[in-house]
N, C-alpha and C positions, 0 to 999 in steps of 0.2 A: 571207517574203510570205505577204500577210493574206489567209484565206480567204473567199472570195466570200460572201456574203449571199445564202441560197436565197429567191427571191422566192417569195411564199404570194399566193395568191387564196382569200377566203372562200365561204362557202354561197352568200351573196346574188349576189358578182359569179359566181360561176360559174354560177349561174339564170339569170342575167342575158345572160352571155358562152352558155347554150345556147338560149337564146330565140330571141337575134335572129344568130347567127353561122352561118356555113352549113362555114366551115371551122376549125371548133375539132377538135381532136384530145385527146379525153382517155384514156389509158392508164392501166389500170388493172394495180398492180405486183404485184397478192396471188398468192397460190398457187392454181392451178385449183381446191382445193379447198376455197378463200373465196369463190371466182368461183361454183361451183356454188350457194351456198348464196343467192346474189344480187348483183346487179349494177347500177349508175347507166349508167340509158339511155343509148345508143349509143356506153357505153367500148370501148375496144381492149385486147384482155389482152394484156398486156407484161409478164411475169413479171420484176422488179427484176432478178434476176442474169442476164437477157440484154438489157437496154436498153441498155446500150453496145454489143454486138452487131446489136441491130437497128438504131440508128444507124448502123450504120457500114455495113450494106446499101446495093448500090446502088439507085436506085430503083425498076428493074423489079423486083427482088428482094422488097423493102419491099412494094412493091402486091401480087405475088404472095401472100405470107408472109400479109401483116395483111390484104388487102384494101379499103386506102386507099392512097391518094397520100400521097409520102413528104414530110415536113412541110420545108420549104424552112429553112435557118438564120435567117433572120431573121421566123421567124414570130414571133407576141405570142398565137397562139394554140394554144399545145401545154401541155397539163395534166397532172400526173402526179398518180393517190392511189392511197393502199391502206387499209388497214383505220381508222389513228389517226392516220397524217400522217408516222411514222418513216421507215419505203422511199418512200414516194412523195417525202420528202425526199432520199433517197440517189439516188432514180432523176431526181430534177430536177437533183442536183449532177452528176451524171454525164452528163445533158445540156447544161448549161455547159459541163463539159469537151470536150465533142464542138464547141463552138460555139454551140449552140441557147441565146444570152444571155437571151432572154426567157421560156422555160419557165418556170410556174410548178407549184406545190405546193400541190395541195388540202389543206392541213392536218387539218380535219375527217374524212378520209377518209371513206371508206364507212358507219364507223360514224353519223357527225353527220347523212349523207343517207341512211339509213334510220330515225333519228328522228325528221327533219325531215318525210319522206315518205310516213312510216306504213306503211314496210314491213316 
């Protein structure tokens, strides 16, 4: 069985999505220490090793834990990111395995975001 290709999103496409969408869920899968040093505005911290468990939560539990509505399986506005792309890719694959087939990885990660945003 072929490994599914991880869907990716660029900095430009993510910026555009952030500006026009009220429904974007941007999951930051880095460690707490990394998040404490800076984050993409509006992102939700879900460490990479907890992504599967988070997406398996009942909607009420998900909202209570993360403060946002659990995304529907068919959402096209679920994006994962880490520092440089690798853990974001892992999280995106885990989401695909859970049925979130349109989940995407922001491959530039916080590193590219902070460079481009001047943080």
